[in-house]
C-alpha positions as CSV (number, residue, x, y, z in Angstrom):
1,M,64.1,-8.2,-28.4
2,T,62.2,-10.9,-26.6
3,Q,63.5,-14.4,-26.0
4,S,61.2,-15.9,-28.7
5,E,62.2,-13.2,-31.2
6,D,65.9,-14.0,-30.4
7,Q,65.3,-17.7,-30.9
8,Q,63.5,-17.0,-34.2
9,E,66.4,-14.8,-35.4
10,Q,68.9,-17.5,-34.5
11,Y,66.9,-20.2,-36.3
12,V,66.5,-18.1,-39.5
13,S,70.2,-17.1,-39.4
14,K,71.1,-20.8,-39.1
15,Q,68.9,-21.7,-42.1
16,I,70.4,-18.9,-44.2
17,R,74.0,-20.0,-43.4
18,A,73.1,-23.6,-44.3
19,A,71.6,-22.5,-47.6
20,Q,74.5,-20.4,-48.5
21,A,76.8,-23.4,-47.8
22,G,74.7,-25.4,-50.2
23,E,72.9,-27.5,-47.6
24,Y,69.3,-28.0,-48.7
25,P,66.8,-30.5,-47.5
26,E,66.4,-33.4,-49.9
27,H,63.3,-33.4,-52.0
28,K,60.9,-36.3,-51.7
29,D,59.8,-38.3,-54.6
30,I,56.3,-37.3,-55.8
31,D,54.9,-40.6,-54.7
32,E,55.9,-40.1,-51.1
33,A,55.5,-36.3,-50.8
34,E,52.8,-35.1,-48.5
35,N,50.6,-32.4,-50.0
36,G,50.3,-29.4,-47.9
37,S,53.3,-30.2,-45.7
38,M,54.4,-27.0,-43.9
39,V,57.7,-28.3,-42.7
40,N,60.7,-30.3,-44.1
41,D,62.0,-32.0,-41.0
42,M,61.5,-32.3,-37.2
43,E,63.5,-29.1,-36.5
44,D,61.2,-27.1,-38.7
45,L,58.2,-28.7,-37.0
46,I,59.4,-27.8,-33.6
47,Q,60.1,-24.2,-34.7
48,L,56.6,-23.9,-36.4
49,G,55.0,-25.1,-33.1
50,D,56.9,-22.5,-31.1
51,D,56.0,-19.8,-33.6
52,M,52.3,-20.8,-33.4
53,E,52.3,-20.9,-29.6
54,A,53.7,-17.3,-29.5
55,M,51.1,-16.0,-31.9
56,K,48.1,-14.2,-30.4
57,T,44.6,-15.1,-31.4
58,S,42.3,-12.3,-32.6
59,Q,40.4,-12.5,-29.3
60,E,43.7,-11.9,-27.4
61,D,44.5,-9.0,-29.6
62,L,41.1,-7.5,-29.1
63,K,41.2,-7.8,-25.3
64,Q,44.6,-6.2,-25.0
65,S,43.9,-3.3,-27.3
66,G,40.3,-2.8,-26.0
67,L,38.9,-3.0,-29.6
68,L,35.6,-4.6,-30.6
69,S,35.4,-7.1,-33.4
70,D,33.9,-5.8,-36.7
71,P,30.3,-7.1,-36.2
72,E,30.1,-5.5,-32.8
73,Q,31.4,-2.1,-34.0
C-alpha cells in the first residue's frame, strides 16, 4: 500500500468510527448552505485536495500505458 493509500485508509476509518459514535457534521440552514459543496469542513477540503493531487490525468494515464486517445486510434 502506498503512503497516500494508507493516509486515505486512515482518514476513511476515522470518519467511519466518528459516524458509528454518532458524531456527524452539523447541517447548515438552507439559507446559508452552498449548493454544490463537495466538503463539510476544512479537514474534508484538505483530504479532497490531496486525493485530487494524487489522481492522474487522462494524458498521464495514456503516456504511462502507451495507449492512444480514442480519436487517434
